[in-house]
C-alpha positions as CSV (number, residue, x, y, z in Angstrom):
1,M,-100.1,140.3,-26.2
2,F,-98.5,138.3,-23.5
3,L,-95.6,140.1,-21.8
4,I,-93.2,138.3,-19.5
5,F,-92.2,141.5,-17.7
6,T,-93.3,143.3,-14.5
7,A,-96.2,145.7,-14.5
8,T,-93.8,148.4,-13.6
9,W,-91.8,147.8,-16.8
10,L,-95.0,148.0,-18.8
11,A,-95.8,151.4,-17.2
12,Y,-92.2,152.5,-17.9
13,C,-92.4,151.6,-21.6
14,G,-95.8,153.3,-22.0
15,S,-98.0,153.5,-25.1
16,R,-96.9,155.0,-28.4
17,Q,-99.2,158.0,-27.8
18,D,-97.5,158.8,-24.5
19,N,-94.0,158.5,-26.0
20,V,-94.9,160.8,-28.8
21,S,-96.4,163.4,-26.4
22,H,-93.4,163.1,-24.0
23,P,-90.4,161.9,-26.1
24,R,-87.3,160.4,-24.5
25,V,-84.2,161.3,-26.4
26,A,-81.1,161.7,-24.2
27,V,-79.8,159.0,-21.9
28,E,-80.9,161.1,-18.9
29,D,-84.5,160.9,-20.1
30,F,-84.4,157.1,-19.6
31,M,-83.0,157.2,-16.1
32,L,-86.3,158.6,-14.7
33,M,-89.7,157.2,-14.7
34,P,-91.9,158.9,-17.4
35,R,-94.4,161.7,-16.7
36,W,-97.4,159.4,-17.2
37,F,-96.3,157.1,-14.4
38,P,-96.3,158.6,-10.9
39,S,-93.8,156.6,-8.8
40,P,-91.4,157.0,-6.0
41,S,-87.9,158.4,-6.8
42,S,-86.4,155.1,-5.9
43,L,-87.8,153.5,-9.0
44,A,-85.2,154.8,-11.4
45,F,-82.5,153.4,-13.7
46,R,-78.8,153.9,-13.3
47,R,-76.8,155.6,-16.0
48,H,-75.2,152.4,-17.4
49,E,-78.7,150.8,-17.5
50,A,-80.2,153.9,-19.3
51,V,-77.6,153.7,-22.0
52,W,-78.9,150.3,-22.9
53,L,-82.5,151.4,-22.7
54,A,-81.8,154.4,-25.0
55,A,-80.3,152.0,-27.6
56,V,-83.6,150.0,-27.7
57,T,-85.3,153.0,-29.3
58,Q,-82.9,153.2,-32.2
59,S,-83.1,151.1,-35.3
60,N,-81.1,148.0,-35.2
61,A,-79.7,145.7,-38.0
62,S,-83.3,144.8,-38.9
63,G,-84.0,148.4,-39.7
64,V,-86.7,148.6,-37.0
65,A,-86.2,149.5,-33.3
66,D,-87.3,147.1,-30.7
67,S,-89.5,149.7,-29.2
68,E,-91.3,150.2,-32.5
69,R,-92.0,146.4,-32.7
70,Y,-93.4,146.6,-29.2
71,W,-95.8,149.4,-30.1
72,R,-96.9,147.9,-33.4
73,I,-98.0,144.7,-31.7
74,E,-99.5,146.5,-28.7
75,Q,-101.7,148.7,-30.9
76,R,-103.2,145.6,-32.6
77,C,-104.2,143.9,-29.4
78,R,-107.5,143.9,-27.6
79,F,-105.8,143.6,-24.2
80,L,-102.4,142.9,-22.7
81,V,-101.4,140.1,-20.3
82,A,-98.6,140.7,-17.8
83,R,-96.7,138.1,-15.9
84,S,-97.2,139.7,-12.5
85,C,-99.9,140.4,-9.9
86,P,-101.1,143.2,-7.6
87,E,-99.7,141.4,-4.5
88,V,-96.2,142.1,-5.8
89,E,-96.9,145.5,-7.5
90,P,-100.0,146.9,-5.8
91,R,-99.7,150.5,-6.9
92,V,-99.0,149.8,-10.6
93,F,-101.8,147.6,-11.9
94,P,-104.6,150.2,-11.3
95,L,-102.7,152.6,-13.6
96,L,-102.1,150.3,-16.6
97,D,-105.5,150.4,-18.2
98,G,-105.3,154.2,-18.3
99,I,-101.8,154.2,-19.7
100,Y,-102.6,151.7,-22.5
101,R,-106.2,152.7,-22.9
102,K,-107.2,149.0,-22.9
103,P,-107.4,146.2,-20.3
104,V,-104.1,145.0,-18.8
105,V,-104.7,141.6,-17.2
106,P,-102.5,139.9,-14.6
107,A,-101.5,136.3,-15.4
108,G,-100.0,135.9,-12.0
109,L,-96.4,134.9,-11.6
110,L,-96.8,131.5,-13.4
111,L,-94.7,129.9,-10.7
112,P,-93.1,126.5,-11.1
113,E,-93.9,123.4,-9.0
114,D,-92.6,123.9,-5.5
115,G,-89.4,121.9,-6.4
116,R,-89.2,119.9,-3.2
117,P,-87.5,116.5,-3.7
118,D,-89.9,113.8,-4.8
119,G,-87.5,111.0,-5.5
120,G,-88.0,111.3,-9.3
121,D,-85.3,110.9,-12.0
122,D,-84.6,114.6,-12.1
123,H,-83.9,114.6,-8.4
124,E,-81.6,111.6,-8.6
125,D,-79.7,113.1,-11.5
126,A,-79.2,116.3,-9.6
127,R,-78.1,114.5,-6.5
128,S,-75.6,112.4,-8.4
129,S,-74.0,115.6,-9.8
130,G,-73.2,116.6,-6.2
131,V,-75.3,119.8,-6.1
132,L,-78.0,118.7,-3.7
133,Q,-75.7,116.3,-1.9
134,W,-73.4,119.2,-1.1
135,L,-76.4,121.2,0.2
136,D,-77.4,118.3,2.4
137,E,-74.2,118.7,4.3
138,Q,-74.7,122.4,5.0
139,P,-76.6,123.9,8.0
140,P,-80.1,125.2,7.5
141,R,-80.4,128.6,5.8
142,S,-76.6,129.0,5.7
143,V,-76.0,129.0,2.0
144,L,-76.2,131.8,-0.5
145,Y,-77.2,130.5,-3.9
146,V,-75.5,132.5,-6.7
147,A,-76.8,132.5,-10.3
148,L,-76.7,135.2,-12.9
149,G,-78.9,133.6,-15.6
150,S,-78.0,132.6,-19.1
151,E,-77.8,135.9,-20.9
152,A,-76.3,138.5,-18.5
153,P,-73.2,140.1,-20.2
154,V,-70.8,139.0,-17.4
155,T,-67.1,139.8,-18.1
156,A,-64.0,138.1,-16.8
157,E,-63.5,141.1,-14.5
158,N,-67.0,140.7,-13.1
159,V,-66.3,137.0,-12.4
160,H,-63.1,137.8,-10.5
161,E,-64.7,140.6,-8.5
162,L,-67.7,138.4,-7.7
163,A,-65.5,135.5,-6.6
164,A,-63.3,137.7,-4.5
165,G,-66.4,139.3,-2.9
166,L,-67.9,135.9,-2.0
167,E,-64.6,135.0,-0.5
168,L,-64.3,138.2,1.5
169,S,-67.9,137.8,2.8
170,G,-67.1,134.6,4.6
171,A,-70.6,133.2,3.6
172,R,-71.3,129.7,2.4
173,F,-72.3,129.7,-1.2
174,L,-73.3,127.6,-4.2
175,W,-72.5,129.2,-7.5
176,A,-74.2,128.2,-10.7
177,F,-71.4,129.4,-12.9
178,R,-71.8,130.0,-16.6
179,P,-68.4,130.9,-18.2
180,P,-68.4,132.8,-21.5
181,S,-66.9,129.8,-23.3
182,G,-67.3,126.0,-23.0
183,G,-65.7,123.7,-20.6
184,G,-65.7,123.6,-16.8
185,A,-66.4,121.3,-14.0
186,T,-67.6,121.3,-10.4
187,A,-65.4,122.8,-7.7
188,G,-65.9,122.4,-4.0
189,T,-66.4,118.7,-4.5
190,G,-62.9,117.8,-5.7
191,A,-63.2,118.7,-9.5
192,P,-61.1,121.4,-11.1
193,A,-62.4,124.9,-10.9
194,P,-63.4,126.8,-14.0
195,P,-60.5,128.7,-15.6
196,L,-62.0,132.1,-15.2
197,L,-62.0,131.9,-11.5
198,P,-59.1,133.5,-9.6
199,D,-56.1,131.3,-8.9
200,G,-56.5,129.3,-5.7
201,F,-60.2,130.1,-5.4
202,E,-61.2,126.5,-5.3
203,A,-58.8,125.6,-2.5
204,R,-59.7,128.6,-0.4
205,A,-63.5,128.0,-0.9
206,R,-63.4,124.3,-0.2
207,G,-65.7,123.4,2.7
208,R,-67.9,126.4,2.5
209,G,-68.3,127.0,-1.3
210,A,-69.2,125.0,-4.4
211,V,-69.1,126.2,-8.0
212,C,-71.0,124.2,-10.6
213,T,-70.6,124.9,-14.3
214,G,-73.1,122.1,-15.3
215,W,-76.9,122.3,-15.2
216,V,-78.2,123.3,-11.8
217,P,-81.9,122.4,-10.9
218,Q,-82.5,126.0,-9.7
219,V,-86.0,125.4,-8.3
220,K,-84.9,122.4,-6.3
221,V,-81.9,124.3,-5.0
222,L,-84.0,127.2,-3.9
223,A,-86.4,124.8,-2.2
224,H,-83.5,123.2,-0.2
225,A,-83.5,123.9,3.6
226,A,-79.8,124.9,3.5
227,V,-80.4,127.9,1.2
228,G,-80.9,131.1,3.0
229,A,-80.7,133.8,0.2
230,F,-80.2,134.2,-3.5
231,L,-77.6,136.3,-5.3
232,T,-79.3,137.1,-8.6
233,H,-79.1,139.2,-11.8
234,C,-82.8,140.0,-11.1
235,G,-84.2,138.4,-14.2
236,W,-88.0,138.2,-13.5
237,G,-88.0,134.4,-13.9
238,S,-85.4,134.0,-11.2
239,V,-86.9,136.5,-8.9
240,T,-90.4,134.9,-9.1
241,E,-88.8,131.5,-8.3
242,S,-87.2,133.0,-5.3
243,L,-90.5,134.5,-4.2
244,L,-92.0,131.0,-4.2
245,F,-89.7,130.1,-1.3
246,G,-89.5,133.5,0.5
247,H,-85.7,134.1,0.1
248,P,-84.1,137.5,0.6
249,L,-82.0,138.7,-2.3
250,V,-78.5,140.0,-3.0
251,M,-79.1,141.8,-6.3
252,L,-76.7,142.4,-9.2
253,P,-78.7,143.5,-12.2
254,F,-77.1,144.0,-15.7
255,I,-79.5,144.8,-18.5
256,T,-83.1,145.3,-19.7
257,D,-85.6,145.5,-16.8
258,Q,-83.3,143.9,-14.3
259,G,-82.3,147.2,-12.6
260,L,-86.0,148.1,-12.2
261,I,-86.8,144.7,-10.7
262,A,-84.0,145.2,-8.2
263,R,-85.4,148.5,-7.1
264,I,-88.9,147.0,-6.8
265,M,-87.6,144.3,-4.6
266,A,-85.5,146.8,-2.5
267,E,-88.7,148.9,-2.1
268,R,-90.5,145.8,-0.8
269,G,-87.7,145.3,1.7
270,V,-86.6,141.9,0.5
271,G,-83.2,142.6,-1.0
272,V,-80.0,144.5,-1.1
273,E,-78.4,145.7,-4.3
274,V,-74.6,145.5,-4.9
275,A,-73.3,149.0,-5.2
276,R,-72.1,150.0,-8.7
277,R,-70.4,153.0,-10.2
278,D,-71.8,155.2,-13.0
279,D,-70.2,153.0,-15.6
280,G,-71.7,149.9,-14.1
281,A,-68.5,148.5,-12.6
282,F,-68.5,146.9,-9.2
283,G,-65.8,145.6,-6.9
284,R,-65.2,142.8,-4.5
285,D,-65.9,145.0,-1.5
286,D,-69.2,146.0,-2.9
287,V,-70.2,142.3,-3.3
288,A,-68.9,141.4,0.2
289,E,-70.8,144.2,1.8
290,A,-74.1,143.3,0.2
291,V,-73.7,139.6,1.0
292,R,-72.9,140.3,4.6
293,R,-75.9,142.6,5.0
294,V,-78.2,139.7,3.9
295,M,-76.4,136.7,5.2
296,V,-74.6,137.9,8.4
297,E,-75.8,141.2,9.8
298,E,-78.9,141.9,11.7
299,E,-80.5,143.5,8.7
300,G,-80.6,140.1,7.1
301,K,-83.2,138.9,9.6
302,T,-85.6,141.7,8.7
303,L,-85.1,141.0,4.9
304,A,-85.8,137.3,5.4
305,L,-88.9,138.1,7.4
306,N,-90.1,140.5,4.7
307,A,-89.4,137.9,2.0
308,R,-91.4,135.3,3.9
309,R,-94.3,137.7,4.3
310,L,-94.2,138.6,0.6
311,R,-94.3,134.9,-0.2
312,Q,-97.3,134.5,2.0
313,S,-99.1,137.4,0.3
314,V,-98.2,136.1,-3.2
315,V,-98.8,132.4,-2.8
316,G,-101.3,132.2,0.1
317,D,-101.9,129.4,2.6
318,D,-103.1,126.9,0.1
319,G,-100.8,127.8,-2.7
320,G,-103.7,128.5,-4.9
321,R,-103.8,132.2,-5.1
322,Q,-101.6,132.3,-8.3
323,E,-103.7,129.5,-9.9
324,R,-106.8,131.8,-9.5
325,Y,-105.1,134.4,-11.7
326,V,-104.8,131.8,-14.5
327,D,-108.5,130.9,-14.1
328,E,-109.4,134.6,-14.3
329,L,-107.2,134.9,-17.4
330,V,-109.1,132.1,-19.1
331,E,-112.4,133.9,-18.4
332,C,-110.9,137.0,-19.9
333,F,-110.1,135.2,-23.1
334,R,-113.6,133.9,-23.2
335,R,-115.0,137.4,-22.8
336,H,-112.9,138.7,-25.7
337,S,-113.4,135.7,-27.9
338,F,-114.4,136.2,-31.6
339,N,-116.9,133.4,-31.3
């Protein structure tokens, strides 16, 4: 069973046997780490996140809960494969075999190519769209890249508060913007701003901010010398891509395991989470404060240093450390082969 989640999430979910012995029923039960997983108190879910997690244990329209599907598959597997590695989660991997009573094997982070411009067609297409060209005009490590993925349940209010917070922060930014409905264009380069953005936002941001509603080559953007940090929803794919380049994070999680990933990264000292209320709401001041801590204030230097150190630990000098996890996984498949 290949799982695209962190090792910490696997530990949080636990086996069917553990969940039967220690059932989680109320929303409060899902806010804390389970009894079978000793962990620091910082690794916990907020109430609005726990509401979503509690719903996963209930039968949905299919008549089967998502958690039940997970356990049925897990029970039929010889071993589990996690898209993570001990360098990122050193305290968790030693616990997983005992929790699941079978081997849990790291696949590594399965990182993309390093994304540096190579003159290929993809690069030229991206440059012609203005994204990389705009970055070329910005000072080194001065731009906050903003992307909330393709599935985060972002509301119009969220968009307005995020936009206002970016404006208040005074930081340069490139926003890969996905409106709930179709349409849109590129702002900051002369094109109309997306309709969901606040009135006048394009004009006020011109010169230090760009908003793109088309496809953004995220890995190439993160590889660009002008990018100094990443404001992310903390999807594991986006966070691992950021780790490849050693960027500190401004973290705005929404659903699933995103909150847990944000707390893991905060514990590693590489990011700052946007403050939210119990119902999950956040305001422009919350966004601006988190952005300034990472991009402007002295704390940001420490976060950036920690992010580069974590990158070194994860990738290594020759970039081959993660490849070795894939080699070891291949050997694991051979050992468990039916042949």
